[in-house]
C-alpha positions as CSV (number, residue, x, y, z in Angstrom):
1,M,54.5,-22.6,-45.3
2,Q,53.9,-22.2,-41.6
3,S,50.5,-23.2,-40.4
4,E,50.2,-20.4,-38.0
5,R,51.7,-17.0,-37.5
6,R,54.4,-16.8,-34.8
7,A,56.3,-13.9,-33.4
8,I,59.9,-14.5,-32.3
9,L,62.3,-12.1,-30.7
10,H,66.0,-12.6,-30.6
11,V,67.5,-10.5,-27.8
12,D,71.3,-9.9,-28.0
13,L,72.9,-8.0,-25.1
14,D,75.3,-5.4,-26.6
15,A,79.0,-5.9,-26.0
16,F,77.9,-7.8,-22.9
17,Y,81.1,-8.5,-21.0
18,V,82.3,-4.9,-21.5
19,S,78.9,-3.5,-20.7
20,A,78.7,-5.5,-17.5
21,E,82.2,-4.2,-16.5
22,M,81.1,-0.6,-17.2
23,R,78.0,-1.0,-15.2
24,E,80.0,-2.2,-12.2
25,H,82.9,0.2,-12.7
26,S,81.6,3.6,-13.9
27,E,85.1,4.9,-14.4
28,L,85.4,2.7,-17.5
29,K,82.6,4.5,-19.3
30,G,83.7,6.3,-22.4
31,L,87.1,4.5,-22.5
32,L,88.4,2.0,-25.0
33,V,87.9,-1.3,-23.1
34,V,89.2,-4.7,-23.9
35,V,88.3,-7.8,-21.9
36,G,90.8,-10.6,-22.3
37,A,94.3,-11.9,-21.5
38,N,97.0,-9.7,-20.2
39,P,98.7,-8.0,-23.2
40,E,102.0,-7.7,-21.4
41,G,103.0,-4.8,-23.6
42,G,102.3,-6.7,-26.8
43,K,104.0,-9.9,-25.8
44,G,101.1,-11.6,-24.0
45,R,99.5,-14.8,-25.0
46,G,95.7,-15.5,-25.2
47,V,92.9,-13.7,-27.0
48,V,90.4,-10.9,-26.8
49,V,87.2,-12.1,-25.2
50,A,85.3,-8.9,-25.9
51,C,85.9,-5.2,-26.6
52,S,83.9,-2.0,-26.6
53,Y,82.4,-0.6,-29.8
54,E,84.9,2.2,-29.6
55,A,87.8,-0.2,-29.5
56,R,86.3,-2.1,-32.5
57,K,86.9,1.0,-34.6
58,F,90.6,0.3,-34.3
59,G,90.1,-3.2,-35.8
60,L,89.8,-5.1,-32.6
61,K,87.4,-8.1,-32.4
62,S,86.7,-11.0,-30.1
63,G,89.0,-14.0,-30.7
64,M,91.9,-11.9,-31.9
65,P,95.3,-12.6,-30.3
66,I,95.8,-10.2,-27.5
67,S,99.3,-9.3,-28.8
68,I,97.8,-8.0,-32.1
69,A,95.0,-6.1,-30.2
70,Y,97.7,-4.3,-28.2
71,R,99.6,-3.4,-31.3
72,L,96.4,-2.0,-32.9
73,C,95.2,-0.2,-29.8
74,P,97.8,0.1,-27.0
75,Q,95.9,3.0,-25.4
76,A,93.0,0.8,-24.5
77,K,92.1,-0.3,-21.0
78,Y,92.8,-4.0,-20.8
79,I,91.0,-6.0,-18.0
80,R,90.8,-9.7,-17.2
81,P,87.4,-11.4,-17.4
82,D,85.3,-11.5,-14.3
83,W,83.2,-14.6,-15.1
84,G,81.4,-14.6,-11.8
85,L,80.1,-11.0,-12.6
86,Y,79.0,-12.0,-16.1
87,E,77.1,-15.0,-15.0
88,R,75.3,-13.1,-12.2
89,V,74.3,-10.3,-14.5
90,S,73.2,-12.8,-17.2
91,E,71.0,-14.6,-14.7
92,E,69.4,-11.3,-13.7
93,V,68.6,-10.3,-17.3
94,M,67.4,-13.7,-18.4
95,S,65.0,-13.7,-15.5
96,T,63.5,-10.5,-16.8
97,L,63.3,-11.8,-20.3
98,K,61.5,-14.9,-19.3
99,G,58.7,-12.8,-17.9
100,F,58.0,-11.5,-21.3
101,A,57.9,-14.8,-23.2
102,D,55.4,-17.5,-23.9
103,K,58.4,-19.7,-24.5
104,F,62.0,-18.9,-23.6
105,E,65.3,-20.3,-24.8
106,Q,68.6,-19.0,-23.6
107,G,71.1,-19.3,-26.5
108,S,74.2,-18.2,-24.6
109,I,75.3,-16.0,-21.7
110,D,74.2,-12.9,-23.6
111,E,71.4,-13.9,-26.0
112,A,68.0,-15.5,-25.9
113,F,64.9,-16.3,-28.0
114,L,61.5,-15.3,-26.9
115,D,58.3,-16.7,-28.5
116,V,55.8,-13.9,-28.0
117,S,53.1,-15.1,-30.3
118,S,50.3,-14.5,-27.9
119,K,51.4,-10.9,-27.6
120,A,52.3,-9.9,-31.2
121,S,51.0,-11.1,-34.5
122,D,52.5,-8.6,-37.0
123,E,55.4,-6.2,-37.5
124,E,53.7,-3.3,-35.7
125,S,52.8,-5.2,-32.5
126,A,56.1,-7.1,-32.5
127,A,58.0,-3.8,-32.7
128,R,55.9,-2.3,-29.9
129,F,56.5,-5.3,-27.7
130,A,60.2,-5.4,-28.4
131,R,60.5,-1.8,-27.3
132,E,58.9,-2.8,-24.0
133,V,61.6,-5.5,-23.6
134,K,64.4,-3.1,-24.4
135,K,63.1,-0.6,-21.9
136,A,62.8,-3.2,-19.1
137,V,66.4,-4.4,-19.7
138,K,67.7,-0.8,-19.7
139,D,65.7,0.3,-16.6
140,R,66.2,-2.8,-14.5
141,H,69.7,-3.7,-15.4
142,G,71.4,-0.7,-16.9
143,L,72.2,-2.5,-20.2
144,T,71.3,-2.1,-23.8
145,C,70.3,-4.8,-26.1
146,S,69.6,-5.3,-29.8
147,I,66.5,-7.2,-30.9
148,G,65.4,-8.8,-34.1
149,A,61.7,-9.6,-34.5
150,A,60.5,-12.2,-37.1
151,P,58.2,-15.1,-37.6
152,N,61.0,-17.6,-37.1
153,K,64.2,-18.0,-35.0
154,S,66.8,-17.8,-37.7
155,S,65.5,-14.6,-39.3
156,A,65.1,-13.0,-35.8
157,K,68.7,-13.8,-35.0
158,I,69.9,-12.4,-38.4
159,A,67.8,-9.3,-37.8
160,S,69.2,-8.6,-34.3
161,D,72.7,-8.1,-35.7
162,R,71.6,-5.7,-38.4
163,N,71.4,-2.6,-36.2
164,K,73.8,-2.6,-33.3
165,P,74.1,-1.4,-30.6
166,D,70.8,-0.7,-29.0
167,G,69.0,-1.5,-32.2
168,L,65.6,-2.9,-33.3
169,T,65.1,-4.6,-36.6
170,V,61.7,-6.0,-37.6
171,V,61.5,-8.5,-40.5
172,P,58.5,-8.1,-42.7
173,F,56.4,-11.0,-41.6
174,D,54.9,-11.6,-45.0
175,D,58.2,-11.3,-46.9
176,V,61.0,-12.8,-44.9
177,A,62.7,-14.1,-48.1
178,G,62.7,-10.6,-49.5
179,F,64.3,-9.2,-46.4
180,L,67.0,-11.9,-46.5
181,A,67.7,-11.7,-50.2
182,P,70.3,-8.9,-50.4
183,L,72.2,-10.0,-47.3
184,P,75.6,-11.8,-47.5
185,I,75.6,-15.5,-47.0
186,R,77.7,-15.3,-43.9
187,V,74.8,-13.8,-41.9
188,V,73.1,-17.2,-41.9
189,P,73.6,-19.0,-38.6
190,G,75.7,-22.1,-39.3
191,I,77.5,-20.7,-42.3
192,G,81.1,-20.1,-41.1
193,K,84.3,-19.6,-43.0
194,K,84.6,-23.0,-44.5
195,T,81.0,-23.1,-45.9
196,G,81.3,-19.4,-46.9
197,D,84.5,-20.1,-48.8
198,F,82.9,-23.1,-50.5
199,L,79.9,-21.1,-51.6
200,N,82.1,-18.2,-52.8
201,E,84.0,-20.6,-55.0
202,K,80.7,-21.5,-56.6
203,G,80.1,-17.8,-57.3
204,I,77.6,-17.3,-54.4
205,S,78.0,-14.4,-52.1
206,T,74.4,-13.3,-51.3
207,I,71.3,-15.1,-49.9
208,E,69.4,-14.1,-53.1
209,Q,71.9,-16.2,-55.1
210,L,71.3,-19.1,-52.8
211,Q,67.5,-18.7,-53.1
212,K,67.8,-19.1,-56.8
213,L,69.4,-22.6,-56.5
214,D,67.3,-25.7,-56.9
215,G,66.8,-27.4,-53.6
216,K,68.4,-30.6,-55.0
217,R,71.6,-28.7,-55.4
218,L,71.7,-27.9,-51.7
219,L,71.0,-31.5,-50.9
220,T,73.9,-32.6,-53.0
221,W,76.2,-30.1,-51.4
222,F,75.1,-30.4,-47.8
223,G,73.0,-33.5,-47.4
224,K,70.2,-33.3,-44.8
225,N,71.6,-29.9,-43.7
226,G,70.6,-28.6,-47.1
227,V,67.0,-29.0,-46.1
228,W,67.4,-26.8,-43.1
229,L,69.4,-24.3,-45.1
230,W,66.7,-24.1,-47.8
231,G,64.1,-23.3,-45.1
232,V,66.3,-20.6,-43.5
233,I,67.0,-18.7,-46.8
234,H,63.4,-18.8,-47.9
235,G,62.1,-17.6,-44.5
236,E,60.3,-20.9,-43.8
237,E,62.5,-22.3,-41.1
238,N,60.1,-23.4,-38.3
239,V,62.3,-24.6,-35.4
240,E,60.5,-24.2,-32.1
241,V,61.7,-22.1,-29.2
242,R,62.9,-24.8,-26.8
243,Q,62.1,-24.4,-23.2
244,Q,64.9,-26.5,-21.8
245,E,67.5,-25.9,-19.3
246,I,71.2,-25.9,-20.3
247,P,73.0,-28.3,-17.9
248,K,75.5,-26.6,-15.6
249,S,78.1,-29.3,-16.3
250,L,78.6,-32.6,-18.1
251,S,81.0,-35.4,-17.0
252,V,82.3,-38.8,-17.8
253,E,83.8,-41.1,-15.2
254,R,85.7,-44.4,-15.6
255,T,86.1,-46.8,-12.7
256,F,88.8,-49.4,-13.1
257,K,88.0,-53.1,-12.4
258,E,91.3,-53.2,-10.4
259,D,93.2,-50.2,-9.0
260,V,95.8,-49.0,-11.6
261,R,99.4,-48.1,-10.8
262,D,100.5,-47.4,-14.4
263,F,99.6,-43.7,-14.9
264,R,99.7,-44.2,-18.7
265,E,96.6,-46.3,-18.4
266,V,95.0,-43.5,-16.3
267,R,95.8,-41.0,-19.0
268,K,94.4,-43.4,-21.7
269,E,91.1,-43.8,-19.9
270,A,90.9,-40.0,-19.4
271,A,91.5,-39.5,-23.1
272,D,88.7,-41.9,-24.0
273,G,86.5,-40.1,-21.5
274,V,87.3,-36.8,-23.3
275,S,86.3,-38.3,-26.6
276,E,83.0,-39.5,-25.2
277,L,82.3,-36.2,-23.5
278,M,83.0,-34.1,-26.6
279,R,80.6,-36.3,-28.6
280,R,77.9,-35.4,-26.1
281,V,78.9,-31.7,-26.1
282,K,78.9,-31.4,-29.9
283,S,75.7,-33.5,-30.5
284,A,73.8,-31.2,-28.1
285,G,75.2,-28.0,-29.8
286,Y,77.0,-26.8,-26.6
287,S,80.2,-25.0,-25.9
288,Y,82.1,-24.9,-22.6
289,R,84.5,-22.7,-20.7
290,V,85.6,-24.8,-17.7
291,A,87.5,-28.1,-18.0
292,G,88.1,-30.4,-15.1
293,I,89.1,-33.8,-13.8
294,K,88.2,-36.1,-10.9
295,I,90.6,-38.7,-9.6
296,R,90.1,-41.2,-6.9
297,F,92.8,-43.3,-5.3
298,R,92.6,-46.5,-3.3
299,G,90.8,-45.9,-0.1
300,F,88.4,-43.4,-1.8
301,E,90.8,-40.4,-1.5
302,T,89.3,-38.2,-4.1
303,H,90.5,-35.0,-5.7
304,T,89.0,-32.6,-8.2
305,R,90.7,-29.9,-10.3
306,E,89.5,-27.5,-12.9
307,K,90.8,-24.9,-15.3
308,S,88.9,-21.9,-16.7
309,L,89.5,-21.1,-20.4
310,V,89.6,-17.5,-21.7
311,S,86.4,-18.0,-23.7
312,H,83.8,-20.6,-24.6
313,T,84.7,-23.3,-27.2
314,D,83.2,-26.5,-28.6
315,S,86.7,-27.8,-29.7
316,D,88.3,-30.9,-28.4
317,G,91.8,-29.4,-28.1
318,P,91.4,-27.2,-25.1
319,L,89.8,-30.0,-23.1
320,V,92.5,-32.5,-24.1
321,E,95.2,-30.0,-23.1
322,A,93.6,-29.0,-19.8
323,V,92.9,-32.6,-18.7
324,D,96.5,-33.6,-19.5
325,K,98.0,-30.8,-17.5
326,L,95.6,-31.2,-14.6
327,L,96.6,-34.9,-14.3
328,D,100.3,-33.9,-14.1
329,E,99.8,-33.0,-10.4
330,F,98.8,-36.6,-9.5
331,E,101.2,-38.7,-11.6
332,S,104.1,-38.3,-9.2
333,K,102.1,-39.5,-6.2
334,G,102.5,-43.1,-7.3
335,K,99.2,-44.2,-5.6
336,P,96.9,-46.8,-7.1
337,V,94.1,-45.1,-9.0
338,R,90.5,-46.3,-8.6
339,L,88.6,-43.8,-10.8
340,V,89.3,-41.0,-13.3
341,G,86.8,-38.6,-14.7
342,V,86.6,-35.6,-17.0
343,R,84.2,-32.7,-16.8
344,V,83.1,-29.5,-18.6
345,A,81.2,-26.7,-17.0
346,D,79.9,-23.2,-17.7
347,I,78.0,-24.6,-20.7
348,Q,76.1,-22.6,-23.3
349,R,74.7,-23.3,-26.7
350,S,77.2,-22.8,-29.5
351,T,74.7,-22.3,-32.2
352,S,71.0,-21.4,-32.6
353,G,70.4,-23.8,-35.5
354,P,69.8,-27.5,-35.5
355,S,73.0,-28.0,-37.5
356,R,76.2,-26.2,-38.4
357,L,77.2,-26.4,-42.0
358,D,80.8,-25.8,-41.1
359,D,80.8,-29.0,-39.1
360,W,79.5,-30.8,-42.2
361,M,82.2,-29.2,-44.4
362,A,84.9,-30.3,-42.0
363,A,83.7,-33.9,-41.9
């Protein structure tokens, strides 16, 4: 068991991208709003980045192909993402949240963990303090948020999603396992489709069913990740709120021993750089939204290019594709290449847990 009582808040800004747009453009309030690619009358490519709660009633959800979203809800107002706006609003809100926390950890552009142990020690005081946080976010920034309060991070994150939007869910500090028991397994951070399907095949659909398994069974199925999962489902996960800054960008550069004229070699080195960079991204639990390259010719003539993706990802494919296309511009120049580099930016954490079981299932 935990040696000392902690109080953790997980703050999740409600429909953040849409809410930020509505705050800036009051004429959008009350409308069905979808942020994402241009639907082009149902023929568009790309995906839904976010949608209002009203639009979700028509079956829309983030990550859905924009063509399907349009067929389901053609009457919605479709707008392209304004990433500069979202980043600015996020910075403002996160600055406010930091002021409430003993320790602060930003999980993504629209969510954060606050360790408030010096200010709350039980459900009542945690609820009271969470209401202060909600009021500050509403009064200062015109946004609503949903908060989960619990003695550990994973339970707080699960709780914040139980009552949205503008909700507050407090986990019983002395019975976290009981709170979790009736919930479906997919609410556990790190259990995605692959792991969920695997467990369903074993006849397991609720956390209570997982709780009844011997710990050795989880070790057999998931290796060391099973230890983490056991702690989560029994309410004994004890991962610290980490006060560390997320880097704005990560890059890998390769300098050739001799200037290279064969652009196939340039592409090969860039591809190797992508592999190395993605190992770093995934090992740190990050996702990215901007992909870029750097190329230097003989005489130190240097160029950079970048491409913004429609949403954050921790997959290799979008970076591979973007780097390949960005390099096309320079292949025809026929100049000797001295250096090639690859870069990702607009980084955020892709998961709140120390591991993702779906990654293990895919290995």
